[in-house]
N, CA, C, O and the ligand as a Tripos MOL2 file, in Angstrom:
@<TRIPOS>MOLECULE
protein
  273   271    69     0     0
PROTEIN
NO_CHARGES

@<TRIPOS>ATOM
      1 N           4.5910    6.4040   -9.2440 N.3       1 MET1
      2 CA          3.6620    7.5630   -9.2410 C.3       1 MET1
      3 C           2.3680    7.2700   -8.7250 C.2       1 MET1
      4 O           1.8410    6.1970   -9.0190 O.2       1 MET1
      5 N           1.7570    8.1450   -7.9450 N.am      2 PRO2
      6 CA          0.4320    7.9510   -7.4320 C.3       2 PRO2
      7 C          -0.7150    8.0960   -8.4690 C.2       2 PRO2
      8 O          -1.3300    9.1530   -8.6140 O.2       2 PRO2
      9 N          -0.9420    7.0580   -9.1250 N.am      3 ILE3
     10 CA         -2.0830    7.0940  -10.1130 C.3       3 ILE3
     11 C          -3.3250    6.5390   -9.4750 C.2       3 ILE3
     12 O          -3.3630    5.3550   -9.1410 O.2       3 ILE3
     13 N          -4.3490    7.3530   -9.2910 N.am      4 TYR4
     14 CA         -5.5140    6.8900   -8.6990 C.3       4 TYR4
     15 C          -6.5570    6.6480   -9.8280 C.2       4 TYR4
     16 O          -6.4380    7.1060  -10.9650 O.2       4 TYR4
     17 N          -7.5720    5.8930   -9.4030 N.am      5 GLU5
     18 CA         -8.6790    5.6090  -10.3880 C.3       5 GLU5
     19 C          -9.9570    6.2590   -9.9330 C.2       5 GLU5
     20 O         -10.3850    6.0560   -8.7970 O.2       5 GLU5
     21 N         -10.5320    6.9830  -10.7350 N.am      6 TYR6
     22 CA        -11.6980    7.6920  -10.4820 C.3       6 TYR6
     23 C         -12.9190    7.3750  -11.2830 C.2       6 TYR6
     24 O         -12.8000    6.7070  -12.3100 O.2       6 TYR6
     25 N         -14.1060    7.8160  -10.8790 N.am      7 ARG7
     26 CA        -15.1860    7.4920  -11.6410 C.3       7 ARG7
     27 C         -16.1370    8.7520  -11.6820 C.2       7 ARG7
     28 O         -16.3520    9.3810  -10.6460 O.2       7 ARG7
     29 N         -16.6570    9.0850  -12.7840 N.am      8 CYS8
     30 CA        -17.4240   10.2700  -12.8760 C.3       8 CYS8
     31 C         -18.8710   10.0440  -12.2580 C.2       8 CYS8
     32 O         -19.4730    9.0060  -12.5330 O.2       8 CYS8
     33 N         -19.3680   10.8890  -11.5250 N.am      9 LYS9
     34 CA        -20.7380   10.6370  -10.9050 C.3       9 LYS9
     35 C         -21.8230   10.9740  -11.9470 C.2       9 LYS9
     36 O         -22.9480   10.5010  -11.7860 O.2       9 LYS9
     37 N         -21.5540   11.7610  -13.0050 N.am     10 ARG10
     38 CA        -22.4860   12.1450  -13.9900 C.3      10 ARG10
     39 C         -22.6280   11.1410  -15.1000 C.2      10 ARG10
     40 O         -23.7330   10.6680  -15.3640 O.2      10 ARG10
     41 N         -21.4860   10.7850  -15.7920 N.am     11 CYS11
     42 CA        -21.5470    9.8890  -16.8940 C.3      11 CYS11
     43 C         -21.0430    8.5620  -16.6130 C.2      11 CYS11
     44 O         -20.9630    7.7280  -17.5160 O.2      11 CYS11
     45 N         -20.6650    8.2840  -15.3140 N.am     12 LYS12
     46 CA        -20.1820    6.9880  -14.9030 C.3      12 LYS12
     47 C         -18.8900    6.4840  -15.6030 C.2      12 LYS12
     48 O         -18.5870    5.2920  -15.6360 O.2      12 LYS12
     49 N         -18.1610    7.4640  -16.1520 N.am     13 ASN13
     50 CA        -17.0060    7.1310  -16.8210 C.3      13 ASN13
     51 C         -15.8450    6.9260  -15.9580 C.2      13 ASN13
     52 O         -15.5880    7.7740  -15.1030 O.2      13 ASN13
     53 N         -15.1200    5.8910  -16.0950 N.am     14 GLY14
     54 CA        -13.9900    5.5520  -15.2260 C.3      14 GLY14
     55 C         -12.7370    5.9680  -15.8750 C.2      14 GLY14
     56 O         -12.5110    5.7320  -17.0610 O.2      14 GLY14
     57 N         -11.9080    6.6000  -15.0820 N.am     15 PHE15
     58 CA        -10.6010    7.0590  -15.6220 C.3      15 PHE15
     59 C          -9.5550    7.1160  -14.5710 C.2      15 PHE15
     60 O          -9.8250    7.1050  -13.3700 O.2      15 PHE15
     61 N          -8.3240    7.1780  -15.0660 N.am     16 GLU16
     62 CA         -7.2230    7.3400  -14.0830 C.3      16 GLU16
     63 C          -6.5450    8.7220  -14.1480 C.2      16 GLU16
     64 O          -6.4590    9.3670  -15.1930 O.2      16 GLU16
     65 N          -6.0960    9.1060  -13.0200 N.am     17 ALA17
     66 CA         -5.5080   10.4540  -12.9980 C.3      17 ALA17
     67 C          -4.2570   10.4660  -12.0590 C.2      17 ALA17
     68 O          -4.2610    9.8390  -11.0000 O.2      17 ALA17
     69 N          -3.2440   11.1630  -12.4650 N.am     18 LEU18
     70 CA         -1.9800   11.2520  -11.7530 C.3      18 LEU18
     71 C          -2.1550   12.3710  -10.7220 C.2      18 LEU18
     72 O          -2.2870   13.5390  -11.0880 O.2      18 LEU18
     73 N          -2.1560   12.0170   -9.4530 N.am     19 VAL19
     74 CA         -2.3220   13.0080   -8.4150 C.3      19 VAL19
     75 C          -1.1480   12.9770   -7.4150 C.2      19 VAL19
     76 O          -0.9310   11.9960   -6.7040 O.2      19 VAL19
     77 N          -0.4340   14.0510   -7.3950 N.am     20 ARG20
     78 CA          0.8110   14.1460   -6.5890 C.3      20 ARG20
     79 C           0.5150   14.8450   -5.2220 C.2      20 ARG20
     80 O           1.3420   14.7760   -4.3120 O.2      20 ARG20
     81 N          -0.6860   15.5320   -5.0760 N.am     21 SER21
     82 CA         -0.9820   16.1400   -3.8430 C.3      21 SER21
     83 C          -2.4760   16.1900   -3.6990 C.2      21 SER21
     84 O          -3.2170   15.8840   -4.6330 O.2      21 SER21
     85 N          -2.9280   16.5880   -2.4920 N.am     22 ALA22
     86 CA         -4.3340   16.6800   -2.2140 C.3      22 ALA22
     87 C          -4.8720   17.9010   -2.9740 C.2      22 ALA22
     88 O          -6.0430   17.9220   -3.3530 O.2      22 ALA22
     89 N          -4.0610   18.8750   -3.1890 N.am     23 ARG23
     90 CA         -4.4670   20.0550   -3.8970 C.3      23 ARG23
     91 C          -4.7390   19.6520   -5.3210 C.2      23 ARG23
     92 O          -5.7270   20.0790   -5.9190 O.2      23 ARG23
     93 N          -3.9100   18.8710   -5.8390 N.am     24 GLU24
     94 CA         -4.0330   18.4000   -7.3340 C.3      24 GLU24
     95 C          -5.2160   17.5110   -7.4530 C.2      24 GLU24
     96 O          -5.7930   17.4630   -8.5390 O.2      24 GLU24
     97 N          -5.6230   16.8260   -6.4890 N.am     25 GLU25
     98 CA         -6.7420   15.9090   -6.5660 C.3      25 GLU25
     99 C          -8.0530   16.7680   -6.6890 C.2      25 GLU25
    100 O          -9.0050   16.3460   -7.3470 O.2      25 GLU25
    101 N          -8.0850   17.9360   -6.0670 N.am     26 SER26
    102 CA         -9.2300   18.7540   -6.1040 C.3      26 SER26
    103 C          -9.4400   19.3650   -7.6420 C.2      26 SER26
    104 O         -10.4980   19.8860   -7.9940 O.2      26 SER26
    105 N          -8.3820   19.2370   -8.4220 N.am     27 LEU27
    106 CA         -8.4630   19.7870   -9.7660 C.3      27 LEU27
    107 C          -8.7250   18.6860  -10.7420 C.2      27 LEU27
    108 O          -8.7650   18.9190  -11.9500 O.2      27 LEU27
    109 N          -8.8970   17.5380  -10.2640 N.am     28 VAL28
    110 CA         -9.1830   16.3620  -11.1730 C.3      28 VAL28
    111 C         -10.5930   16.4800  -11.6380 C.2      28 VAL28
    112 O         -11.5120   16.6630  -10.8400 O.2      28 VAL28
    113 N         -10.7800   16.3710  -12.9810 N.am     29 GLU29
    114 CA        -12.1320   16.3990  -13.4760 C.3      29 GLU29
    115 C         -12.2600   15.2580  -14.5560 C.2      29 GLU29
    116 O         -11.2770   14.6800  -15.0200 O.2      29 GLU29
    117 N         -13.5110   14.9970  -14.9010 N.am     30 CYS30
    118 CA        -13.8110   13.9250  -15.8710 C.3      30 CYS30
    119 C         -13.3520   14.3480  -17.2120 C.2      30 CYS30
    120 O         -13.6700   15.4470  -17.6670 O.2      30 CYS30
    121 N         -12.5940   13.4840  -17.8760 N.am     31 PRO31
    122 CA        -12.1360   13.8100  -19.2350 C.3      31 PRO31
    123 C         -13.1880   13.7850  -20.2820 C.2      31 PRO31
    124 O         -13.0830   14.3250  -21.3830 O.2      31 PRO31
    125 N         -14.2050   13.1180  -19.8520 N.am     32 HIS32
    126 CA        -15.3840   12.9460  -20.8530 C.3      32 HIS32
    127 C         -16.3260   14.1650  -20.9140 C.2      32 HIS32
    128 O         -16.5800   14.7380  -21.9740 O.2      32 HIS32
    129 N         -16.8450   14.5390  -19.6790 N.am     33 CYS33
    130 CA        -17.7990   15.6420  -19.5940 C.3      33 CYS33
    131 C         -17.2010   16.8630  -18.9110 C.2      33 CYS33
    132 O         -17.8830   17.8680  -18.7110 O.2      33 CYS33
    133 N         -15.8780   16.7660  -18.5410 N.am     34 GLU34
    134 CA        -15.2200   17.9140  -17.8970 C.3      34 GLU34
    135 C         -15.8380   18.4890  -16.7540 C.2      34 GLU34
    136 O         -15.9250   19.7060  -16.5880 O.2      34 GLU34
    137 N         -16.3140   17.5400  -15.8790 N.am     35 GLN35
    138 CA        -16.9320   17.9940  -14.6700 C.3      35 GLN35
    139 C         -16.2050   17.4190  -13.4300 C.2      35 GLN35
    140 O         -15.6880   16.3030  -13.4690 O.2      35 GLN35
    141 N         -16.1800   18.1540  -12.4020 N.am     36 GLY36
    142 CA        -15.4340   17.7420  -11.1840 C.3      36 GLY36
    143 C         -16.1610   16.8410  -10.2050 C.2      36 GLY36
    144 O         -15.6740   16.5050   -9.1250 O.2      36 GLY36
    145 N         -17.3460   16.4720  -10.6420 N.am     37 GLU37
    146 CA        -18.1540   15.5700   -9.7390 C.3      37 GLU37
    147 C         -17.6070   14.1460   -9.9060 C.2      37 GLU37
    148 O         -18.1120   13.3750  -10.7220 O.2      37 GLU37
    149 N         -16.6720   13.8350   -9.2050 N.am     38 ILE38
    150 CA        -16.0420   12.5340   -9.3370 C.3      38 ILE38
    151 C         -15.7910   11.9130   -7.9870 C.2      38 ILE38
    152 O         -15.8050   12.5670   -6.9440 O.2      38 ILE38
    153 N         -15.5550   10.5890   -8.0600 N.am     39 GLU39
    154 CA        -15.3280    9.8860   -6.7540 C.3      39 GLU39
    155 C         -14.1710    8.9510   -7.0440 C.2      39 GLU39
    156 O         -14.0590    8.3530   -8.1140 O.2      39 GLU39
    157 N         -13.3130    8.8550   -6.0310 N.am     40 ARG40
    158 CA        -12.1630    7.9300   -6.2430 C.3      40 ARG40
    159 C         -12.5910    6.4650   -5.9720 C.2      40 ARG40
    160 O         -13.3250    6.1270   -5.0440 O.2      40 ARG40
    161 N         -12.0650    5.6680   -6.8570 N.am     41 VAL41
    162 CA        -12.3790    4.1930   -6.8070 C.3      41 VAL41
    163 C         -11.2290    3.5660   -6.2020 C.2      41 VAL41
    164 O         -10.1120    3.6260   -6.7140 O.2      41 VAL41
    165 N         -11.4880    2.9470   -5.0870 N.am     42 LEU42
    166 CA        -10.3660    2.2200   -4.3030 C.3      42 LEU42
    167 C         -10.1370    0.8230   -5.0270 C.2      42 LEU42
    168 O         -10.9700   -0.0820   -4.9780 O.2      42 LEU42
    169 N          -9.0300    0.7440   -5.6470 N.am     43 SER43
    170 CA         -8.7360   -0.5670   -6.3150 C.3      43 SER43
    171 C          -7.4300   -1.0810   -5.6780 C.2      43 SER43
    172 O          -6.6800   -0.3620   -5.0190 O.2      43 SER43
    173 N          -7.2240   -2.3780   -5.9310 N.am     44 SER44
    174 CA         -6.0070   -3.0350   -5.3260 C.3      44 SER44
    175 C          -4.9540   -3.3050   -6.2910 C.2      44 SER44
    176 O          -3.9730   -3.9980   -6.0170 O.2      44 SER44
    177 N          -5.1680   -2.7240   -7.4930 N.am     45 PHE45
    178 CA         -4.1160   -3.0990   -8.5370 C.3      45 PHE45
    179 C          -2.7690   -2.6220   -8.2330 C.2      45 PHE45
    180 O          -1.7670   -3.2430   -8.5910 O.2      45 PHE45
    181 N          -2.7280   -1.3930   -7.4970 N.am     46 SER46
    182 CA         -1.3760   -0.7980   -7.1650 C.3      46 SER46
    183 C          -0.6970   -1.6700   -6.1530 C.2      46 SER46
    184 O           0.5300   -1.7770   -6.1340 O.2      46 SER46
    185 N          -1.5340   -2.3350   -5.2590 N.am     47 VAL47
    186 CA         -0.8500   -3.1500   -4.2750 C.3      47 VAL47
    187 C          -0.3080   -4.4340   -4.8700 C.2      47 VAL47
    188 O           0.7510   -4.9280   -4.4810 O.2      47 VAL47
    189 N          -1.0430   -4.9460   -5.7980 N.am     48 THR48
    190 CA         -0.6180   -6.2360   -6.3540 C.3      48 THR48
    191 C           0.5690   -5.9990   -7.2720 C.2      48 THR48
    192 O           1.4370   -6.8630   -7.3920 O.2      48 THR48
    193 N           0.6220   -4.8140   -7.9390 N.am     49 SER49
    194 CA          1.6680   -4.6040   -8.8460 C.3      49 SER49
    195 C           3.0830   -4.4610   -8.1610 C.2      49 SER49
    196 O           4.1330   -4.8180   -8.6950 O.2      49 SER49
    197 N           2.9710   -3.8790   -6.8840 N.am     50 SER50
    198 CA          4.1610   -3.6270   -6.2240 C.3      50 SER50
    199 C           4.5820   -4.8480   -5.3400 C.2      50 SER50
    200 O           5.7380   -4.9560   -4.9310 O.2      50 SER50
    201 N           3.6250   -5.7430   -5.0640 N.am     51 GLY51
    202 CA          3.8660   -6.8180   -4.1200 C.3      51 GLY51
    203 C           4.7500   -7.9300   -4.7830 C.2      51 GLY51
    204 O           5.7770   -8.3630   -4.2610 O.2      51 GLY51
    205 N           4.2710   -8.3270   -5.9300 N.am     52 GLY52
    206 CA          5.0750   -9.3150   -6.7050 C.3      52 GLY52
    207 C           4.7210  -10.7280   -6.3540 C.2      52 GLY52
    208 O           5.3960  -11.7000   -6.6940 O.2      52 GLY52
    209 N           3.4850  -10.7820   -5.5680 N.am     53 THR53
    210 CA          3.1090  -12.1440   -5.1580 C.3      53 THR53
    211 C           2.1520  -12.6970   -6.1860 C.2      53 THR53
    212 O           0.9660  -12.3830   -6.0940 O.2      53 THR53
    213 N           2.5530  -13.4780   -7.1410 N.am     54 SER54
    214 CA          1.6870  -14.0050   -8.1530 C.3      54 SER54
    215 C           1.4090  -15.4290   -7.9210 C.2      54 SER54
    216 O           0.9370  -16.1140   -8.8290 O.2      54 SER54
    217 N           1.6740  -15.9250   -6.7480 N.am     55 SER55
    218 CA          1.4260  -17.3710   -6.4580 C.3      55 SER55
    219 C           0.0510  -17.6550   -5.9870 C.2      55 SER55
    220 O          -0.3370  -18.8050   -5.7810 O.2      55 SER55
    221 N          -0.7010  -16.5800   -5.8150 N.am     56 SER56
    222 CA         -2.0970  -16.8300   -5.2870 C.3      56 SER56
    223 C          -3.0860  -17.1840   -6.3950 C.2      56 SER56
    224 O          -2.7550  -17.0600   -7.5750 O.2      56 SER56
    225 N          -4.1950  -17.5890   -6.0650 N.am     57 GLY57
    226 CA         -5.1510  -18.1210   -7.1050 C.3      57 GLY57
    227 C          -6.1630  -17.0340   -7.5530 C.2      57 GLY57
    228 O          -7.2510  -17.3270   -8.0490 O.2      57 GLY57
    229 N          -5.7510  -15.7850   -7.3550 N.am     58 ALA58
    230 CA         -6.6400  -14.6760   -7.7000 C.3      58 ALA58
    231 C          -6.2600  -13.9800   -8.9270 C.2      58 ALA58
    232 O          -6.4330  -12.7690   -9.0680 O.2      58 ALA58
    233 N          -5.6990  -14.7990   -9.8870 N.am     59 SER59
    234 CA         -5.1490  -14.1660  -11.1390 C.3      59 SER59
    235 C          -6.1620  -14.0080  -12.1870 C.2      59 SER59
    236 O          -5.8830  -13.4080  -13.2250 O.2      59 SER59
    237 N          -7.4170  -14.5540  -11.9590 N.am     60 CYS60
    238 CA         -8.4150  -14.5150  -13.0610 C.3      60 CYS60
    239 C          -9.5070  -13.4280  -12.6710 C.2      60 CYS60
    240 O         -10.6020  -13.4380  -13.2330 O.2      60 CYS60
    241 N          -9.1970  -12.5140  -11.7230 N.am     61 ARG61
    242 CA        -10.2650  -11.5460  -11.4520 C.3      61 ARG61
    243 C         -10.0950  -10.4440  -12.4160 C.2      61 ARG61
    244 O          -8.9950  -10.1610  -12.8910 O.2      61 ARG61
    245 N         -11.2620   -9.7810  -12.7230 N.am     62 PRO62
    246 CA        -11.3620   -8.7420  -13.7960 C.3      62 PRO62
    247 C         -10.6020   -7.5290  -13.3340 C.2      62 PRO62
    248 O         -10.3710   -7.3500  -12.1380 O.2      62 PRO62
    249 N         -10.2100   -6.6920  -14.2730 N.am     63 LYS63
    250 CA         -9.4970   -5.4770  -14.0790 C.3      63 LYS63
    251 C         -10.3890   -4.5010  -13.4510 C.2      63 LYS63
    252 O         -11.5100   -4.2910  -13.9140 O.2      63 LYS63
    253 N          -9.9070   -3.8530  -12.3430 N.am     64 PRO64
    254 CA        -10.8150   -2.9550  -11.6740 C.3      64 PRO64
    255 C         -11.2860   -1.7680  -12.5610 C.2      64 PRO64
    256 O         -10.4910   -1.0820  -13.2030 O.2      64 PRO64
    257 N         -12.5950   -1.5750  -12.5540 N.am     65 GLY65
    258 CA        -13.1980   -0.4610  -13.3310 C.3      65 GLY65
    259 C         -13.3290   -0.7580  -14.8850 C.2      65 GLY65
    260 O         -13.8990    0.0350  -15.6350 O.2      65 GLY65
    261 N         -12.8080   -1.8620  -15.2910 N.am     66 GLY66
    262 CA        -12.8380   -2.1910  -16.7340 C.3      66 GLY66
    263 C         -14.1610   -2.8830  -17.1250 C.2      66 GLY66
    264 O         -14.4650   -2.9860  -18.3130 O.2      66 GLY66
    265 N         -14.8880   -3.3210  -16.2170 N.am     67 PHE67
    266 CA        -16.1060   -4.0600  -16.5280 C.3      67 PHE67
    267 C         -17.3950   -3.2310  -16.4850 C.2      67 PHE67
    268 O         -18.4740   -3.7620  -16.7500 O.2      67 PHE67
    269 N         -17.2970   -1.9300  -16.1520 N.am     68 ARG68
    270 CA        -18.4570   -1.1260  -16.1620 C.3      68 ARG68
    271 C         -18.2080    0.1510  -16.8340 C.2      68 ARG68
    272 O         -19.1120    0.9800  -16.9360 O.2      68 ARG68
    273 ZN        -18.1290   12.5680  -16.8890 Zn       69 ZN69
@<TRIPOS>BOND
     1     1     2 1
     2     2     3 1
     3     3     4 2
     4     3     5 am
     5     5     6 1
     6     6     7 1
     7     7     8 2
     8     7     9 am
     9     9    10 1
    10    10    11 1
    11    11    12 2
    12    11    13 am
    13    13    14 1
    14    14    15 1
    15    15    16 2
    16    15    17 am
    17    17    18 1
    18    18    19 1
    19    19    20 2
    20    19    21 am
    21    21    22 1
    22    22    23 1
    23    23    24 2
    24    23    25 am
    25    25    26 1
    26    26    27 1
    27    27    28 2
    28    27    29 am
    29    29    30 1
    30    30    31 1
    31    31    32 2
    32    31    33 am
    33    33    34 1
    34    34    35 1
    35    35    36 2
    36    35    37 am
    37    37    38 1
    38    38    39 1
    39    39    40 2
    40    39    41 am
    41    41    42 1
    42    42    43 1
    43    43    44 2
    44    43    45 am
    45    45    46 1
    46    46    47 1
    47    47    48 2
    48    47    49 am
    49    49    50 1
    50    50    51 1
    51    51    52 2
    52    51    53 am
    53    53    54 1
    54    54    55 1
    55    55    56 2
    56    55    57 am
    57    57    58 1
    58    58    59 1
    59    59    60 2
    60    59    61 am
    61    61    62 1
    62    62    63 1
    63    63    64 2
    64    63    65 am
    65    65    66 1
    66    66    67 1
    67    67    68 2
    68    67    69 am
    69    69    70 1
    70    70    71 1
    71    71    72 2
    72    71    73 am
    73    73    74 1
    74    74    75 1
    75    75    76 2
    76    75    77 am
    77    77    78 1
    78    78    79 1
    79    79    80 2
    80    79    81 am
    81    81    82 1
    82    82    83 1
    83    83    84 2
    84    83    85 am
    85    85    86 1
    86    86    87 1
    87    87    88 2
    88    87    89 am
    89    89    90 1
    90    90    91 1
    91    91    92 2
    92    91    93 am
    93    93    94 1
    94    94    95 1
    95    95    96 2
    96    95    97 am
    97    97    98 1
    98    98    99 1
    99    99   100 2
   100    99   101 am
   101   101   102 1
   102   102   103 1
   103   103   104 2
   104   103   105 am
   105   105   106 1
   106   106   107 1
   107   107   108 2
   108   107   109 am
   109   109   110 1
   110   110   111 1
   111   111   112 2
   112   111   113 am
   113   113   114 1
   114   114   115 1
   115   115   116 2
   116   115   117 am
   117   117   118 1
   118   118   119 1
   119   119   120 2
   120   119   121 am
   121   121   122 1
   122   122   123 1
   123   123   124 2
   124   123   125 am
   125   125   126 1
   126   126   127 1
   127   127   128 2
   128   127   129 am
   129   129   130 1
   130   130   131 1
   131   131   132 2
   132   131   133 am
   133   133   134 1
   134   134   135 1
   135   135   136 2
   136   135   137 am
   137   137   138 1
   138   138   139 1
   139   139   140 2
   140   139   141 am
   141   141   142 1
   142   142   143 1
   143   143   144 2
   144   143   145 am
   145   145   146 1
   146   146   147 1
   147   147   148 2
   148   147   149 am
   149   149   150 1
   150   150   151 1
   151   151   152 2
   152   151   153 am
   153   153   154 1
   154   154   155 1
   155   155   156 2
   156   155   157 am
   157   157   158 1
   158   158   159 1
   159   159   160 2
   160   159   161 am
   161   161   162 1
   162   162   163 1
   163   163   164 2
   164   163   165 am
   165   165   166 1
   166   166   167 1
   167   167   168 2
   168   167   169 am
   169   169   170 1
   170   170   171 1
   171   171   172 2
   172   171   173 am
   173   173   174 1
   174   174   175 1
   175   175   176 2
   176   175   177 am
   177   177   178 1
   178   178   179 1
   179   179   180 2
   180   179   181 am
   181   181   182 1
   182   182   183 1
   183   183   184 2
   184   183   185 am
   185   185   186 1
   186   186   187 1
   187   187   188 2
   188   187   189 am
   189   189   190 1
   190   190   191 1
   191   191   192 2
   192   191   193 am
   193   193   194 1
   194   194   195 1
   195   195   196 2
   196   195   197 am
   197   197   198 1
   198   198   199 1
   199   199   200 2
   200   199   201 am
   201   201   202 1
   202   202   203 1
   203   203   204 2
   204   203   205 am
   205   205   206 1
   206   206   207 1
   207   207   208 2
   208   207   209 am
   209   209   210 1
   210   210   211 1
   211   211   212 2
   212   211   213 am
   213   213   214 1
   214   214   215 1
   215   215   216 2
   216   215   217 am
   217   217   218 1
   218   218   219 1
   219   219   220 2
   220   219   221 am
   221   221   222 1
   222   222   223 1
   223   223   224 2
   224   223   225 am
   225   225   226 1
   226   226   227 1
   227   227   228 2
   228   227   229 am
   229   229   230 1
   230   230   231 1
   231   231   232 2
   232   231   233 am
   233   233   234 1
   234   234   235 1
   235   235   236 2
   236   235   237 am
   237   237   238 1
   238   238   239 1
   239   239   240 2
   240   239   241 am
   241   241   242 1
   242   242   243 1
   243   243   244 2
   244   243   245 am
   245   245   246 1
   246   246   247 1
   247   247   248 2
   248   247   249 am
   249   249   250 1
   250   250   251 1
   251   251   252 2
   252   251   253 am
   253   253   254 1
   254   254   255 1
   255   255   256 2
   256   255   257 am
   257   257   258 1
   258   258   259 1
   259   259   260 2
   260   259   261 am
   261   261   262 1
   262   262   263 1
   263   263   264 2
   264   263   265 am
   265   265   266 1
   266   266   267 1
   267   267   268 2
   268   267   269 am
   269   269   270 1
   270   270   271 1
   271   271   272 2
@<TRIPOS>SUBSTRUCTURE
     1 MET1         2 RESIDUE 1 A MET
     2 PRO2         6 RESIDUE 1 A PRO
     3 ILE3        10 RESIDUE 1 A ILE
     4 TYR4        14 RESIDUE 1 A TYR
     5 GLU5        18 RESIDUE 1 A GLU
     6 TYR6        22 RESIDUE 1 A TYR
     7 ARG7        26 RESIDUE 1 A ARG
     8 CYS8        30 RESIDUE 1 A CYS
     9 LYS9        34 RESIDUE 1 A LYS
    10 ARG10       38 RESIDUE 1 A ARG
    11 CYS11       42 RESIDUE 1 A CYS
    12 LYS12       46 RESIDUE 1 A LYS
    13 ASN13       50 RESIDUE 1 A ASN
    14 GLY14       54 RESIDUE 1 A GLY
    15 PHE15       58 RESIDUE 1 A PHE
    16 GLU16       62 RESIDUE 1 A GLU
    17 ALA17       66 RESIDUE 1 A ALA
    18 LEU18       70 RESIDUE 1 A LEU
    19 VAL19       74 RESIDUE 1 A VAL
    20 ARG20       78 RESIDUE 1 A ARG
    21 SER21       82 RESIDUE 1 A SER
    22 ALA22       86 RESIDUE 1 A ALA
    23 ARG23       90 RESIDUE 1 A ARG
    24 GLU24       94 RESIDUE 1 A GLU
    25 GLU25       98 RESIDUE 1 A GLU
    26 SER26      102 RESIDUE 1 A SER
    27 LEU27      106 RESIDUE 1 A LEU
    28 VAL28      110 RESIDUE 1 A VAL
    29 GLU29      114 RESIDUE 1 A GLU
    30 CYS30      118 RESIDUE 1 A CYS
    31 PRO31      122 RESIDUE 1 A PRO
    32 HIS32      126 RESIDUE 1 A HIS
    33 CYS33      130 RESIDUE 1 A CYS
    34 GLU34      134 RESIDUE 1 A GLU
    35 GLN35      138 RESIDUE 1 A GLN
    36 GLY36      142 RESIDUE 1 A GLY
    37 GLU37      146 RESIDUE 1 A GLU
    38 ILE38      150 RESIDUE 1 A ILE
    39 GLU39      154 RESIDUE 1 A GLU
    40 ARG40      158 RESIDUE 1 A ARG
    41 VAL41      162 RESIDUE 1 A VAL
    42 LEU42      166 RESIDUE 1 A LEU
    43 SER43      170 RESIDUE 1 A SER
    44 SER44      174 RESIDUE 1 A SER
    45 PHE45      178 RESIDUE 1 A PHE
    46 SER46      182 RESIDUE 1 A SER
    47 VAL47      186 RESIDUE 1 A VAL
    48 THR48      190 RESIDUE 1 A THR
    49 SER49      194 RESIDUE 1 A SER
    50 SER50      198 RESIDUE 1 A SER
    51 GLY51      202 RESIDUE 1 A GLY
    52 GLY52      206 RESIDUE 1 A GLY
    53 THR53      210 RESIDUE 1 A THR
    54 SER54      214 RESIDUE 1 A SER
    55 SER55      218 RESIDUE 1 A SER
    56 SER56      222 RESIDUE 1 A SER
    57 GLY57      226 RESIDUE 1 A GLY
    58 ALA58      230 RESIDUE 1 A ALA
    59 SER59      234 RESIDUE 1 A SER
    60 CYS60      238 RESIDUE 1 A CYS
    61 ARG61      242 RESIDUE 1 A ARG
    62 PRO62      246 RESIDUE 1 A PRO
    63 LYS63      250 RESIDUE 1 A LYS
    64 PRO64      254 RESIDUE 1 A PRO
    65 GLY65      258 RESIDUE 1 A GLY
    66 GLY66      262 RESIDUE 1 A GLY
    67 PHE67      266 RESIDUE 1 A PHE
    68 ARG68      270 RESIDUE 1 A ARG
    69 ZN69       273 GROUP 0 **** ****
């Protein structure tokens, strides 16, 4: 499923949303302040989860969006 990571421009709240189409993306709003002023956060977690290459030394990097 295409789950994207977003961040609210107002309260800086990070959240994830399931978006199946571009039209559905326009309906995504912040669950905290219920505003549509959001921006998509480009993270690489979906790439690493589907790749299955865990032999690299980048295993100790923080979770995207979880540190702010
Ligand atoms: Zn918000």
